C-alpha positions, 0 to 999 in steps of 0.5 A: 468486495473486489475493487480491482482485478489483474491477470492473476490477482483480486484486490478487494477491501479488507475486512476483519476476517483478514485480521491473521493475515494483518497480523502476520503481514505487520510484523514481518521484519520487512514491514517493521524495517521499511514501514514502521511497527504499528503495535499490532500484536494480537488479531483483535489489534489487527481488527482494529487496525482493519476497521480504523485504518482501511475501512475507515479510510475507504468510508472517508475518501473511496480508497484505502490500502486493499487486500491482494490475493491471487485468484488461483488460491484466494490466498492473500499475499499482500496489501496495495492500494491508496492512502490519503495522510494527513501529513501529505498534500496529495493521495500516495500509493502504498503496498507490502507483500509477504516475503515469501511473494517476492519476486514474482511480479506481484507488486508490479501487477497490483501497483500498476492495477492502482495506479491505473485506477487512480488516475482513470477511475478517481481522476488523480493528476498526481499521486506520490509515495513515500519510502525510506531511503534504504528501501531500493526495491521499493524505489525501482518499483515505483519508478517501474510504475510511473513515478519519479524521485522528487525530493527528501522529505520529513513527515511530522513526528518522524526524525528520518527523512523520506524519499518521495516520489510522484506521479504528475498527470497535468 
């Protein structure tokens, strides 16, 4: 199901048919470095991840991490969307793209559309994001779509301090 459309991209709900792409994305070295190992090693693991993650979140909250595909060829290139974590008070924006698609403005295009959707369609007055302290590219993108660094935080069961960015529309 298509959720958002931009000039070059379609953001849609993930399905179990996306398992091979999700397996590739979640095991990419950049995902492992900046987001962390989710233990997804097989297509079956990826299907379970999709069902228990994005699909369950969409059913519960009406938003999730959407699959991002190019309009021109319907090739999946990444994920981008909104997440409600137990460990954060606010809804946060998240994104990840395969490195071969970096540098084309896709992440900015998708994240901008998700921010607009969060503010306008969902009525969110505050959207946050978290990044590792060394993920400068994500921090730059977050600032470009309207979030500002707020403070360092530590999530439960995580020893690393993360940067919290926030957009406030109050």
